[in-house]
C-alpha positions in Angstrom: 134.8 86.7 127.2 138.4 85.9 125.3 141.2 84.0 126.4 144.8 85.0 125.4 146.8 82.5 127.8 149.8 82.5 125.4 150.6 86.5 125.9 150.8 85.9 129.5 152.8 82.9 129.0 155.2 84.6 126.6 155.3 87.7 128.6 156.4 85.8 131.7 158.9 83.7 129.7 160.6 87.0 128.6 160.8 88.4 132.0 158.4 91.4 131.2 155.9 93.1 133.3 152.4 94.1 132.1 153.7 97.8 132.3 156.5 96.9 129.8 154.5 95.6 127.2 151.7 97.8 127.4 154.4 100.6 126.9 155.5 98.8 123.8 152.0 98.5 122.5 151.4 102.4 123.4 148.6 101.4 125.8 147.8 101.7 129.5 148.7 98.7 131.4 145.1 97.9 133.0 144.0 98.0 129.3 146.6 95.2 128.4 145.8 93.4 131.8 142.3 93.1 130.3 143.6 91.4 127.1 145.5 88.7 129.1 142.5 88.1 131.4 140.3 88.1 128.4 137.9 90.9 129.4 138.7 92.6 126.2 139.4 91.6 122.7 142.8 92.3 121.3 142.7 94.7 118.2 144.3 93.3 115.3 147.1 96.0 115.2 148.1 95.3 118.7 148.2 91.7 117.9 150.4 92.2 115.4 152.8 94.1 117.5 152.8 91.4 120.2 153.7 88.8 117.5 156.6 90.8 116.6 157.7 91.3 119.9 157.8 87.8 120.8 158.7 86.8 117.2 155.9 84.2 116.9 152.9 84.1 114.4 149.5 85.6 115.4 147.9 82.2 114.7 150.3 80.8 117.8 149.1 83.7 119.9 145.2 82.9 119.1 145.8 79.4 120.0 145.1 78.3 116.5 148.4 76.6 115.7 150.9 74.9 118.4 153.8 76.1 116.0 155.2 79.4 117.3 156.8 80.3 114.2 155.4 80.0 110.6 158.0 78.6 108.0 
Protein backbone atom coordinates (compact mmCIF):
# COMPACT_ATOMS: atom_id res chain seq x y z
CA UNK A 1 0.00 0.00 0.00
CA UNK A 2 1.21 3.47 -0.89
CA UNK A 3 0.51 6.61 1.11
CA UNK A 4 0.10 10.00 -0.50
CA UNK A 5 -1.33 12.13 2.30
CA UNK A 6 -0.06 15.35 0.75
CA UNK A 7 -2.12 15.04 -2.41
CA UNK A 8 -5.28 14.98 -0.31
CA UNK A 9 -4.09 17.87 1.85
CA UNK A 10 -3.18 19.97 -1.20
CA UNK A 11 -6.50 19.21 -2.88
CA UNK A 12 -8.42 20.26 0.22
CA UNK A 13 -6.23 23.36 0.72
CA UNK A 14 -7.12 24.38 -2.85
CA UNK A 15 -10.84 23.74 -2.27
CA UNK A 16 -10.98 21.15 -5.01
CA UNK A 17 -13.04 17.99 -5.22
CA UNK A 18 -11.58 14.66 -6.25
CA UNK A 19 -13.66 14.83 -9.43
CA UNK A 20 -12.04 18.17 -10.38
CA UNK A 21 -8.50 16.91 -9.86
CA UNK A 22 -9.31 13.72 -11.74
CA UNK A 23 -10.57 15.81 -14.68
CA UNK A 24 -7.30 17.76 -14.76
CA UNK A 25 -5.40 14.47 -14.78
CA UNK A 26 -7.69 12.94 -17.39
CA UNK A 27 -8.70 10.00 -15.21
CA UNK A 28 -11.80 8.73 -13.46
CA UNK A 29 -12.56 10.04 -9.96
CA UNK A 30 -12.49 6.49 -8.55
CA UNK A 31 -8.96 5.99 -9.84
CA UNK A 32 -7.86 9.28 -8.27
CA UNK A 33 -9.50 8.27 -4.99
CA UNK A 34 -7.41 5.10 -5.01
CA UNK A 35 -4.28 7.25 -5.28
CA UNK A 36 -5.29 9.36 -2.28
CA UNK A 37 -6.08 6.32 -0.17
CA UNK A 38 -2.93 4.51 -1.22
CA UNK A 39 -4.65 1.61 -2.90
CA UNK A 40 -2.81 2.35 -6.15
CA UNK A 41 0.59 3.78 -6.95
CA UNK A 42 0.56 7.09 -8.82
CA UNK A 43 2.17 6.82 -12.27
CA UNK A 44 5.07 9.20 -12.80
CA UNK A 45 3.36 11.23 -15.52
CA UNK A 46 0.39 11.91 -13.22
CA UNK A 47 2.65 12.74 -10.30
CA UNK A 48 4.30 15.38 -12.48
CA UNK A 49 0.88 16.80 -13.45
CA UNK A 50 -0.08 17.02 -9.77
CA UNK A 51 3.17 18.79 -8.93
CA UNK A 52 2.50 21.33 -11.69
CA UNK A 53 -1.13 21.76 -10.63
CA UNK A 54 -0.16 22.58 -7.04
CA UNK A 55 3.17 24.25 -7.88
CA UNK A 56 5.16 21.91 -5.65
CA UNK A 57 8.00 19.46 -6.22
CA UNK A 58 7.40 15.78 -6.81
CA UNK A 59 9.69 15.11 -3.85
CA UNK A 60 7.27 17.07 -1.67
CA UNK A 61 4.31 15.04 -2.95
CA UNK A 62 6.18 11.83 -2.20
CA UNK A 63 7.14 12.96 1.30
CA UNK A 64 10.87 13.00 0.54
CA UNK A 65 11.19 16.64 1.60
CA UNK A 66 9.20 19.10 3.67
CA UNK A 67 10.03 21.95 1.31
CA UNK A 68 7.12 22.34 -1.09
CA UNK A 69 9.16 24.02 -3.80
CA UNK A 70 12.69 23.42 -4.98
CA UNK A 71 15.01 26.40 -5.26
